C-alpha distance (Angstrom), angle and dihedral (degrees) to the residues before:
residue distance angle dihedral
M1 . . .
K2 3.81 . .
A3 3.79 116.7 .
A4 3.80 138.9 166.9
V5 3.81 105.8 -118.3
L6 3.80 128.6 -159.5
R7 3.80 108.7 -152.1
H8 3.81 99.9 165.8
P9 3.82 132.3 13.0
K10 3.79 116.5 -102.0
T11 3.81 92.5 22.9
P12 3.82 128.4 107.0
L13 3.79 119.3 -92.9
V14 3.81 114.4 -103.0
I15 3.81 123.5 -141.0
E16 3.83 106.6 -129.0
D17 3.78 141.4 162.0
V18 3.80 108.7 -103.4
A19 3.80 128.6 -176.4
I20 3.80 118.7 -128.2
G21 3.80 125.7 -162.1
K22 3.79 133.4 -127.3
P23 3.80 120.2 -92.1
G24 3.77 113.0 -89.6
P25 3.81 126.8 -166.2
R26 3.84 111.6 -38.2
E27 3.83 90.6 3.8
V28 3.80 131.1 124.1
L29 3.82 131.2 -159.1
V30 3.80 111.1 -144.7
R31 3.82 129.1 -168.3
T32 3.80 103.0 -137.6
A33 3.80 115.5 -127.2
A34 3.80 104.5 171.8
V35 3.81 138.7 -2.3
G36 3.79 128.5 -167.9
V37 3.82 118.3 -136.1
C38 3.81 104.7 -126.3
H39 3.80 135.9 -173.7
T40 3.81 88.6 -118.9
D41 3.81 88.9 67.2
L42 3.80 89.5 47.0
H43 3.80 92.3 54.9
F44 3.80 89.5 59.5
L45 3.81 94.8 38.4
D46 3.80 91.3 54.1
G47 3.81 93.7 44.0
A48 3.82 99.0 -112.8
Y49 3.81 88.4 124.4
P50 3.84 122.5 33.5
H51 3.81 125.8 -121.9
R52 3.79 135.5 166.8
M53 3.80 113.6 -96.1
P54 2.97 144.1 -98.9
A55 3.78 94.2 39.3
I56 3.79 141.3 157.2
L57 3.80 109.8 -129.8
G58 3.80 126.8 -158.1
H59 3.79 129.5 101.0
E60 3.85 110.7 167.5
A61 3.78 99.7 85.2
A62 3.78 149.8 142.7
G63 3.77 130.2 -171.0
V64 3.80 148.1 134.1
V65 3.81 127.0 -75.8
E66 3.82 112.2 -114.3
Q67 3.82 102.6 173.3
V68 3.78 138.7 0.8
G69 3.79 130.5 -154.4
A70 3.77 129.7 -135.3
E71 3.82 118.7 -59.9
V72 3.82 94.4 18.3
R73 3.80 107.1 145.6
T74 3.82 106.9 164.0
V75 3.83 103.8 61.4
K76 3.80 140.8 22.6
P77 3.83 135.7 -160.5
G78 3.79 111.4 -68.3
D79 3.79 95.2 29.1
H80 3.79 117.3 133.7
V81 3.78 109.3 -129.7
I82 3.80 144.6 -176.2
T83 3.80 117.9 -146.4
C84 3.81 127.5 -141.1
L85 3.80 128.4 -159.3
S86 3.82 91.9 -147.0
A87 3.80 94.8 77.8
Y88 3.80 112.4 179.8
C89 3.81 134.3 -149.0
G90 3.81 96.9 -148.4
H91 3.81 97.6 -139.1
C92 3.85 109.5 62.9
E93 3.82 123.8 97.5
H94 3.81 92.4 -97.0
C95 3.80 93.7 51.3
L96 3.80 94.0 43.8
T97 3.80 91.3 52.9
G98 3.81 93.4 49.0
H99 3.83 98.7 -101.2
L100 3.80 98.4 119.4
S101 3.81 94.4 157.6
L102 3.83 90.6 64.1
C103 3.80 94.6 56.2
A104 3.80 111.9 124.3
E105 3.80 100.6 168.9
P106 3.84 115.4 133.4
D107 3.81 94.6 -133.8
T108 3.81 93.1 104.5
R109 3.82 91.7 60.4
R110 3.79 129.9 68.2
R111 3.79 113.0 -98.1
Q112 3.78 126.0 -111.7
G113 3.78 110.0 -82.3
E114 3.80 94.4 28.8
E115 3.79 120.3 110.2
P116 3.82 108.5 -87.7
R117 3.79 119.6 -113.9
L118 3.80 91.7 -125.9
M119 3.79 129.5 40.0
A120 3.81 130.3 -169.2
S121 3.77 124.9 -151.0
H122 3.82 118.2 -62.2
G123 3.80 90.9 28.2
K124 3.78 96.2 -71.7
T125 3.80 121.8 145.8
M126 3.78 119.9 -98.6
H127 3.80 108.1 -154.9
Q128 3.78 119.1 -126.2
F129 3.81 116.0 -129.3
L130 3.82 120.4 -135.1
N131 3.81 92.6 -23.9
L132 3.83 90.6 -61.5
S133 3.86 124.3 57.2
A134 3.78 93.4 -164.1
F135 3.83 101.5 175.8
A136 3.78 87.7 90.5
E137 3.78 138.7 82.7
Q138 3.81 90.7 -107.5
M139 3.80 138.5 23.8
L140 3.82 126.8 -153.3
I141 3.79 106.9 -159.9
H142 3.79 144.8 152.2
E143 3.81 115.4 -88.7
H144 3.81 88.4 -118.5
A145 3.81 89.8 65.1
L146 3.81 96.0 65.9
V147 3.78 143.0 40.2
A148 3.81 132.5 -154.3
I149 3.82 118.3 -116.3
R150 3.81 136.6 -171.8
R151 3.80 113.1 -73.6
D152 3.78 97.1 -128.6
M153 3.81 90.7 67.6
P154 3.85 111.7 104.0
L155 3.80 106.9 -117.2
D156 3.81 96.4 -140.7
R157 3.82 89.3 59.5
A158 3.78 91.6 40.1
A159 3.81 90.3 57.9
L160 3.82 90.3 64.1
I161 3.79 89.3 60.0
G162 3.82 87.2 61.2
C163 3.80 91.8 76.9
A164 3.80 121.9 -19.0
V165 3.79 97.9 49.6
T166 3.80 96.5 37.5
T167 3.80 89.6 49.2
G168 3.80 95.7 46.4
M169 3.79 98.3 40.5
G170 3.79 93.2 41.0
A171 3.81 91.5 51.5
V172 3.81 89.3 54.4
I173 3.82 99.7 39.8
H174 3.80 104.9 29.4
T175 3.82 108.7 21.8
A176 3.82 102.0 34.9
K177 3.81 98.1 20.7
V178 3.81 93.6 -147.7
Q179 3.79 111.5 -154.3
P180 3.83 127.9 -146.3
G181 3.79 111.7 -83.8
E182 3.81 96.5 19.3
T183 3.80 121.1 129.3
V184 3.80 120.5 -113.6
A185 3.80 135.5 -169.7
V186 3.82 122.0 -166.5
I187 3.80 118.7 -163.2
G188 3.81 110.8 -156.5
C189 3.80 124.2 26.6
G190 3.78 102.9 -149.2
G191 3.79 120.6 120.5
I192 3.79 95.4 -63.4
G193 3.82 94.1 40.6
L194 3.81 92.1 51.3
A195 3.79 90.3 48.4
T196 3.80 87.7 51.5
V197 3.80 91.1 51.8
N198 3.80 91.2 48.5
S199 3.81 91.5 47.7
A200 3.80 92.7 49.7
A201 3.80 87.7 54.8
I202 3.83 90.9 49.6
A203 3.82 89.1 49.1
G204 3.80 89.7 55.5
A205 3.81 100.3 -110.9
G206 3.79 109.9 178.2
R207 3.79 97.3 -141.8
I208 3.81 126.3 17.3
I209 3.80 118.2 -168.8
A210 3.83 116.7 -165.5
I211 3.82 117.4 -158.9
D212 3.81 125.8 -166.1
R213 3.80 142.5 127.5
V214 3.82 96.4 -124.9
P215 3.83 113.3 81.9
A216 3.81 92.8 -155.8
K217 3.80 90.5 57.3
L218 3.78 91.1 49.5
E219 3.79 90.2 53.1
L220 3.79 88.6 50.2
A221 3.81 89.4 49.7
R222 3.81 89.1 59.1
K223 3.81 89.4 57.5
F224 3.81 88.9 51.0
G225 3.79 92.4 55.1
A226 3.82 108.5 -82.2
T227 3.79 111.6 150.5
D228 3.83 92.5 -166.2
V229 3.80 135.2 19.0
I230 3.81 132.1 -156.8
D231 3.80 123.7 -159.7
A232 3.81 100.8 -142.9
G233 3.79 91.2 -162.2
N234 3.79 94.2 63.3
V235 3.82 108.0 36.5
N236 3.81 144.2 34.8
V237 3.80 99.5 -90.8
L238 3.80 97.3 -151.5
E239 3.78 93.4 49.4
A240 3.81 90.6 46.9
V241 3.80 92.4 52.2
R242 3.80 92.8 48.0
T243 3.81 89.8 49.2
L244 3.79 90.0 55.8
V245 3.82 96.8 40.4
E246 3.78 117.4 26.5
G247 3.79 111.5 -132.6
G248 3.80 94.3 11.1
V249 3.80 135.8 -83.7
H250 3.78 131.4 -55.4
H251 3.81 91.9 -131.4
A252 3.82 133.6 22.3
F253 3.81 120.6 -172.9
E254 3.81 120.4 -160.9
A255 3.81 108.7 -154.7
I256 3.81 102.0 170.5
G257 3.81 108.8 61.5
L258 3.84 101.9 -126.1
K259 3.79 131.4 134.8
E260 3.82 93.4 -130.0
T261 3.79 96.2 50.1
T262 3.80 92.9 43.9
E263 3.79 89.8 54.8
Q264 3.80 89.6 46.5
A265 3.82 90.5 52.5
F266 3.81 90.7 56.5
A267 3.80 93.5 42.8
M268 3.82 94.4 54.3
L269 3.81 94.2 57.5
R270 3.78 124.6 112.5
R271 3.82 119.3 -133.0
G272 3.81 107.2 -64.2
G273 3.81 92.1 17.3
T274 3.79 127.4 140.8
A275 3.81 130.3 -136.6
T276 3.81 114.4 -156.1
V277 3.78 117.5 -161.9
I278 3.81 111.6 -148.9
G279 3.83 99.6 159.2
M280 3.82 121.8 90.1
I281 3.79 107.1 -109.9
A282 3.81 111.9 -154.1
P283 3.83 116.9 -102.9
G284 3.81 112.8 -91.6
V285 3.82 95.8 23.8
K286 3.80 112.7 129.0
I287 3.79 125.2 -151.9
E288 3.81 119.5 -139.4
L289 3.81 120.5 -151.1
Y290 3.79 134.1 170.5
G291 3.79 108.3 -105.1
S292 3.78 93.3 -148.7
D293 3.83 89.6 65.0
F294 3.79 89.2 71.7
L295 3.80 88.8 66.5
G296 3.82 84.8 71.7
E297 3.82 89.3 56.9
K298 3.78 92.7 -112.2
R299 3.79 114.0 163.3
I300 3.80 136.4 -157.8
Q301 3.78 122.7 -163.9
G302 3.78 142.4 165.8
S303 3.78 127.4 -121.7
A304 3.81 119.9 -148.6
M305 3.81 108.7 -155.8
G306 3.79 89.6 -32.1
S307 3.82 93.8 -58.3
N308 3.80 83.2 -83.2
R309 3.79 134.5 -171.5
F310 3.79 87.7 -164.5
P311 3.84 99.8 -177.7
V312 3.81 86.2 62.7
D313 3.81 100.3 29.2
M314 3.80 101.7 49.3
P315 3.81 98.8 55.7
R316 3.81 87.7 49.0
M317 3.80 90.7 51.4
V318 3.81 88.9 51.6
D319 3.80 88.3 54.2
F320 3.82 89.6 49.5
Y321 3.81 89.4 54.5
M322 3.79 94.6 45.9
A323 3.82 88.9 50.6
G324 3.82 90.9 52.9
R325 3.81 96.7 -112.1
L326 3.82 100.3 105.0
R327 3.80 113.5 62.1
L328 3.81 111.7 -142.3
D329 3.83 103.8 139.7
E330 3.80 91.9 69.6
L331 3.82 92.6 47.7
I332 3.81 91.8 67.8
A333 3.79 109.1 81.4
Q334 3.82 96.6 171.1
R335 3.80 141.4 -1.2
L336 3.81 116.3 -142.2
P337 3.82 137.3 178.5
L338 3.82 119.3 -113.3
E339 3.81 90.1 -102.5
R340 3.82 89.6 67.1
I341 3.78 96.8 49.8
N342 3.81 93.5 116.6
D343 3.82 88.6 56.3
A344 3.81 87.8 55.5
F345 3.80 91.2 53.3
D346 3.80 91.9 47.4
E347 3.79 88.0 54.2
L348 3.81 90.4 47.8
R349 3.80 90.0 54.8
R350 3.80 90.1 53.1
G351 3.80 89.0 52.4
E352 3.78 97.2 -149.1
L353 3.84 99.9 121.3
A354 3.79 133.3 57.5
R355 3.82 102.0 -134.3
S356 3.79 139.7 -13.6
V357 3.79 117.0 -155.8
I358 3.81 125.8 -155.0
M359 3.80 110.2 -141.0
F360 3.79 126.7 -155.4
D361 3.79 126.7 -160.8
């Protein structure tokens, strides 16, 4: 099969022929239809986060089941599916208490000594990325890394639910538990930030403030439900937020992954407010906060893939889209073939578009 391979950090992906195995017990072979190009992939591509090489990146995907292995109970050949990087074992403490996104058990991967799922030329191992490796014509994954969806859902839009939408909506609904009428600020209006804005609107937030440096993204945020926008390149963000909402907001979501914006998210809270960090902050970066702010019962927390229960959440998100409540059409700025994947990452670095989607035949 054709796949986009990362051999060294900070180098372009290379389109290569890669061998893929047969489904073993609990495994599913999926024909990839569409994959979103996400900042998570870029963090590994640019070397901010380490990973074994060579590897096939990609994790925000949708496709069609081709084959299933023994003991697979959740899907069958022909099913349309969305994948999720937060594969779960189903029996650890996190899974048994309903926190599937925190599962770190190795059960969803092949064990040492077993034939790898992916193989490079000359019989060398090709490392699988986040249980998926979606920048390829096929994916061989555990059945707990995907969920079946209704067949009338367009697969290019469904792919976005695999990461951006699950992360943004989950952060609002599950992690922060935004209540109707509460005030929300979202820092960063890329794919995840826009999904967060949209989800805050669905949750009934009374005021939704979108913050970014790109005017076009702020205009897009208005379509996704933002009641107010702040151009971070032209004003003092904290003063602008406090002008709009006296005392600060109930919830601030950081959707970029930077020290400065994380500290801003905490600083713009009202007494008793909560800052939720969605962005991937680089390893080794420390966040500085004023200790006296905690006397006002302000909180800061992380959100791992939106604290999702994706087998339940994703089909519901599909229904939201089909009912016209979840905005996915506007998230897709361009659709590109696999051969242009490096163009998609160049665009992601510029930060001017919401989402690029790689399409397969």
